[in-house]
C-alpha positions in Angstrom: 171.2 131.1 234.8 167.6 132.8 235.2 168.6 134.5 231.4 169.5 131.4 230.8 166.5 129.4 231.9 164.2 132.2 229.8 166.4 131.3 227.0 166.3 127.4 226.7 163.2 127.1 225.1 163.4 130.2 222.5 164.6 127.9 219.5 162.1 127.0 217.5 158.4 128.8 217.1 156.9 124.9 215.5 155.6 122.9 218.3 157.7 120.0 218.0 158.4 117.0 220.8 162.1 118.8 220.8 160.3 122.7 221.7 157.9 120.5 224.1 160.6 119.1 226.1 162.7 122.6 226.1 159.7 124.0 227.3 159.5 121.8 230.4 163.7 122.2 230.6 162.8 125.7 230.8 160.3 125.3 233.5 162.5 123.4 236.2 165.5 124.7 235.3 165.5 127.0 238.9 163.9 124.1 240.9 166.8 121.1 239.5 166.8 119.3 243.1 165.7 116.0 242.7 165.3 116.1 239.2 167.0 113.8 236.2 166.6 112.9 233.0 167.0 109.5 230.9 168.0 109.8 227.0 167.2 106.2 225.3 169.5 106.6 222.5 167.2 104.1 220.0 168.2 106.0 216.9 171.7 104.4 217.2 169.6 100.4 216.8 170.2 99.0 213.3 167.6 100.7 210.8 165.7 97.2 210.9 165.2 97.7 214.8 163.9 101.2 214.6 160.8 100.7 213.0 157.3 103.0 214.2 156.1 100.2 215.2 159.1 99.7 217.2 159.3 103.0 218.8 155.8 103.2 219.7 156.0 99.8 221.2 159.3 101.4 223.8 157.6 104.1 224.5 154.4 101.9 226.3 156.7 100.3 228.4 157.0 103.1 230.5 153.5 103.7 231.4 153.4 101.8 235.0 155.9 104.0 235.4 154.5 107.2 234.0 151.5 106.6 236.1 153.4 105.8 239.7 155.8 108.7 239.4 156.3 112.3 238.8 157.6 111.7 235.3 157.0 112.3 232.1 158.3 111.0 228.6 158.4 112.3 225.2 159.5 110.6 221.9 161.9 112.8 219.8 161.8 113.7 216.0 164.4 110.7 215.6 162.9 108.0 217.8 164.9 108.6 220.7 162.9 108.7 224.1 163.9 111.0 227.0 162.1 110.7 230.3 162.3 113.6 232.4 161.9 112.4 236.3 161.7 113.9 240.1 162.0 112.4 242.7 161.8 108.9 240.7 163.6 105.9 242.4 166.3 104.8 239.9 165.7 101.1 240.3 162.7 101.6 239.4 163.9 103.4 235.7 166.7 101.2 235.7 163.9 98.5 235.7 161.8 99.8 232.9 165.6 100.4 230.7 166.3 96.5 231.1 162.8 95.7 229.5 163.5 98.0 226.9 166.4 96.5 226.4 165.3 92.6 226.6 162.6 93.9 223.6 165.7 94.9 221.6 168.2 92.6 222.8 169.0 91.1 218.8 170.6 94.7 218.3 174.3 95.3 219.1 173.1 97.9 221.1 171.0 96.8 223.2 172.2 93.7 224.0 176.1 95.1 225.1 174.8 98.2 226.0 177.7 100.3 224.7 179.3 99.8 221.1 183.1 99.8 220.6 182.6 103.8 219.5 181.4 104.8 223.1 177.8 104.9 221.8 175.5 104.0 224.9 172.1 102.3 224.8 171.0 105.1 227.1 172.5 108.5 229.1 171.4 109.7 232.5 171.8 113.6 233.3 171.6 114.6 237.4 170.1 118.3 236.8 172.0 119.3 240.0 175.3 118.3 237.9 174.4 117.6 234.2 171.9 120.0 233.6 174.1 122.3 230.8 175.4 119.5 229.1 171.3 117.9 229.3 170.0 121.6 227.9 173.2 120.9 224.9 172.2 117.7 224.0 167.8 118.9 223.5 169.2 121.6 221.2 171.4 119.6 219.2 168.4 117.1 218.6 165.7 120.2 218.1 168.0 121.8 215.2 168.4 118.1 213.9 164.7 117.8 213.6 164.2 121.1 211.8 167.1 120.2 209.3 165.3 116.4 208.6 162.0 117.9 208.3 161.2 118.9 205.2 158.8 122.5 204.6 155.6 121.5 202.7 156.9 121.8 198.6 160.2 120.4 199.7 161.1 117.0 197.8 161.0 114.9 200.9 164.2 113.3 199.5 166.2 116.7 201.1 165.9 115.3 204.6 168.8 113.0 206.2 167.7 110.2 208.0 163.9 110.7 207.4 162.3 108.1 205.3 161.6 109.9 202.1 158.5 109.1 201.4 157.5 111.6 204.2 157.3 115.2 205.0 154.6 118.0 206.0 153.7 119.3 209.5 154.7 117.1 212.6 152.3 116.2 214.2 150.9 117.9 217.7 147.9 117.6 220.1 146.2 120.1 217.8 146.4 119.0 214.3 146.4 114.8 215.6 142.4 115.1 215.4 142.3 116.9 212.1 144.5 114.2 211.0 142.4 111.0 212.8 138.9 112.0 211.7 140.6 112.2 207.9 141.4 109.1 208.8 137.9 107.7 210.1 136.5 109.0 206.7 138.9 108.3 203.8 138.1 104.7 201.8 141.4 102.5 203.5 140.0 99.5 201.0 140.8 101.4 197.7 144.9 101.8 198.8 144.5 98.3 200.9 147.3 95.8 199.0 148.1 92.1 199.4 151.5 90.1 199.5 151.5 86.4 199.3 153.9 83.9 201.9 154.2 80.8 199.7 155.3 77.4 200.1 157.9 76.1 198.1 157.2 72.8 197.4 160.7 70.1 197.3 160.5 70.4 193.6 160.2 74.0 193.4 157.1 74.3 193.0 154.8 77.2 194.7 151.7 77.1 196.4 150.3 79.9 198.2 150.0 80.0 202.3 148.3 83.3 202.4 147.6 86.4 201.2 148.6 89.6 203.5 146.2 92.6 203.7 148.6 95.3 204.3 147.9 99.3 204.0 151.0 101.5 202.7 151.0 104.5 205.2 153.5 106.7 202.7 150.0 106.3 200.5 148.0 106.7 203.1 149.4 110.1 204.3 149.7 111.6 200.4 145.7 110.4 199.9 144.3 111.0 203.2 146.5 113.7 205.3 149.2 115.2 202.6 149.7 118.4 204.8 150.9 116.0 207.8 153.9 113.5 208.1 152.8 111.1 210.7 155.7 109.7 211.4 156.9 112.6 212.7 156.1 111.7 216.2 155.5 108.1 217.3 153.5 108.9 220.5 150.9 110.4 218.8 151.3 107.6 215.7 150.5 105.3 217.9 146.7 106.8 217.9 146.9 106.5 214.7 147.6 103.1 214.0 145.1 102.2 216.2 141.9 103.8 213.7 144.0 102.8 210.9 143.4 99.3 212.5 139.3 100.1 212.7 139.7 101.3 209.2 141.4 98.1 207.7 138.8 96.1 209.6 136.1 97.7 208.2 137.6 97.3 205.1 138.2 92.9 205.8 134.4 93.1 206.9 133.6 93.3 203.4 135.2 90.4 201.9 133.5 87.2 200.7 134.9 85.0 203.2 133.0 82.4 202.0 134.2 83.0 198.3 138.4 83.9 199.1 140.9 82.2 196.7 143.3 82.2 199.3 143.7 82.7 203.1 144.5 86.1 204.3 146.3 87.6 207.4 146.3 90.5 209.1 148.4 92.5 211.0 147.2 94.1 213.8 147.8 95.9 217.4 147.1 93.3 220.3 144.4 95.7 222.2 142.7 96.0 218.2 142.4 92.0 219.0 140.7 92.9 222.0 138.9 95.2 220.5 134.6 95.6 220.1 135.8 96.4 216.2 137.2 93.0 215.8 134.3 91.6 217.6 132.0 92.6 215.1 134.5 91.0 212.1 134.7 87.9 213.6 130.5 87.9 213.2 131.6 88.2 209.9 134.1 85.8 209.2 131.7 83.4 211.0 132.7 80.0 210.5 135.7 80.3 208.6 137.9 81.7 210.9 140.8 79.5 210.1 140.9 81.2 206.6 142.4 84.1 208.9 145.6 84.6 210.1 146.6 87.5 212.6 149.6 88.6 212.4 151.4 90.4 215.8 154.4 92.0 216.3 157.4 90.6 218.4 157.9 93.8 220.4 153.9 93.9 220.9 154.3 90.8 222.6 156.7 91.9 225.2 155.5 95.5 226.0 152.4 92.9 227.4 153.1 89.3 227.3 149.7 88.1 229.6 147.6 90.6 227.1 149.3 88.8 224.0 148.9 85.2 226.1 145.0 86.5 226.5 144.7 87.1 222.7 146.6 84.5 221.8 143.7 82.1 223.5 141.2 83.7 222.9 141.8 84.0 218.6 142.8 80.1 219.1 140.0 79.0 220.6 138.0 81.2 217.4 139.4 79.0 215.2 142.2 82.2 213.8 145.8 81.1 213.5 148.6 84.1 215.3 151.6 84.8 213.6 154.7 86.3 215.5 156.1 89.3 213.2 159.5 91.1 213.7 161.5 88.3 214.4 165.6 88.2 212.9 167.3 85.2 213.0 169.8 87.2 215.4 167.0 86.9 218.2 166.5 83.4 218.1 170.1 83.6 219.6 168.5 84.6 222.9 165.0 82.7 223.3 163.0 80.2 221.2 159.8 81.9 219.9 158.3 78.5 219.6 157.8 79.2 223.6 155.1 81.3 222.5 153.0 78.7 221.0 151.8 80.3 218.0 150.8 78.9 214.6 153.8 80.8 212.9 156.7 82.8 213.0 157.9 85.4 210.5 161.4 85.7 210.8 163.1 89.1 208.5 166.0 88.5 206.0 168.8 91.0 205.7 172.0 90.0 203.8 174.0 90.7 207.0 173.1 87.4 208.4 174.9 85.1 205.0 177.8 87.9 205.2 178.8 87.3 209.0 177.4 84.1 210.2 179.9 81.3 211.6 179.3 77.7 210.9 178.5 77.0 214.4 175.7 79.3 214.4 174.3 78.3 211.1 173.7 75.1 212.5 172.3 76.5 215.8 169.4 78.4 213.9 168.8 75.1 212.0 168.3 73.3 215.2 166.0 75.9 216.1 164.1 75.8 213.4 163.7 72.4 213.4 162.7 72.4 217.2 160.1 75.4 216.6 159.0 73.1 213.4 160.1 74.2 210.0 156.8 74.2 208.9 156.2 76.8 211.0 158.9 79.4 209.9 158.3 82.3 207.8 161.3 83.9 206.3 160.0 87.3 205.4 161.5 90.2 202.9 163.3 87.7 200.6 164.7 89.7 198.2 167.3 87.3 196.6 167.9 84.2 195.7 171.0 83.8 198.2 168.0 84.4 200.9 166.2 81.5 199.6 168.9 79.2 199.1 169.8 80.5 202.7 167.0 79.2 204.5 166.4 75.4 202.6 169.9 74.7 203.8 168.0 75.1 207.4 164.4 72.9 205.9 162.4 76.1 205.5 160.0 76.5 202.8 157.8 79.1 203.8 158.6 82.7 202.3 157.6 86.1 201.5 159.2 89.2 199.8 160.0 90.7 196.8 162.0 88.2 194.9 158.8 86.0 196.1 157.0 88.4 194.4 158.1 88.0 191.1 158.7 83.9 191.4 154.8 84.3 192.1 154.3 86.4 189.2 156.6 84.2 186.6 154.4 81.3 187.6 151.4 82.8 187.3 152.3 83.9 183.5 153.7 80.7 182.8 150.0 79.1 183.7 148.5 81.9 181.4 147.1 84.0 184.5 146.1 81.0 185.7 146.4 81.8 189.4 148.5 79.6 191.9 146.8 76.9 194.1 145.8 77.8 197.8 147.7 75.5 200.8 144.4 75.6 202.0 142.9 73.9 199.6 145.4 70.3 200.2 146.2 71.6 204.0 
């Protein structure tokens, strides 16, 4: 076994999460008593449930445990989480896993814990009995990460299972500081974009509810850090999102809030909302806080509900409107988001909802929309007329997405380039 221990980490010279984990495994190979590992297979969730911010928030759910026991968390390149523990209580780990499953409860894998094909939400490895199988599993992840991580100069589309807009060196502690410094110097306003959320009236006319201000991470990488893959390590990407938030706030502070033709929205971390950086923006917005919508991710909200309540109350006391993003029709079956007492709820559309939804389920969603208020419900990612009609049958008239962009463009062209009306002028 000594030879095995010395060779466990001898797979790749490149410093990756998988490499770091293999090094850790090699160090404990001869001292396995009381040690175990847990793999959380977030890579097996539905694509819309495993976006970078989802992985980031899920990893943060382990923070309290990591501070109280001998444990270390690794975020794999594919989004899986692997927790290494020594003499930790199984019940404590189970409690965290239950919380993560609750965060993703709209996903079939998280809701059931196991899919019909045998895929499990989490897998446990007792090092005294399952050490070899654990090593084999990690080696497989390391090999897979090398296959999907294109080298510099290669077309990113050559990688399978990875966003084709991202390639380059994986983030590690040594180059994270370089990327962070580059982002802090970068003029992020140059790549900020906006997308309208609109209200469709009874007569089919549209008016702008707000213009969401956002940054394309793919474009940011291309211009600010072309040598690095910003999504290669979700744990480190968490740190970068905080820097990105700060840069966005600086750019927004230059807005002429008195002369804005439309209300705006911005998607932020809860920690950012409670930071001094946001307070500086608040000073610039002054008495026009009612023209700004702050979007918070559902998974961020449930990772620390107390922090959300504090942020929500502070924002609303100042006059801002609060939007909960990252919802989907399936999640509405598990809880009433209206209990979060936000001003808006953004629910993402996918075609699977009309493909599989029964008459009873449609009626239940309609009843929930009515209970929280259709005027607070926004259908995001509206990419087709089918999505639009589905929502209209529920009484929903607030939309955002590619199909809506086309409608806005056509209406603006029909008016000879005259912008659409802002809903804030009448509401």
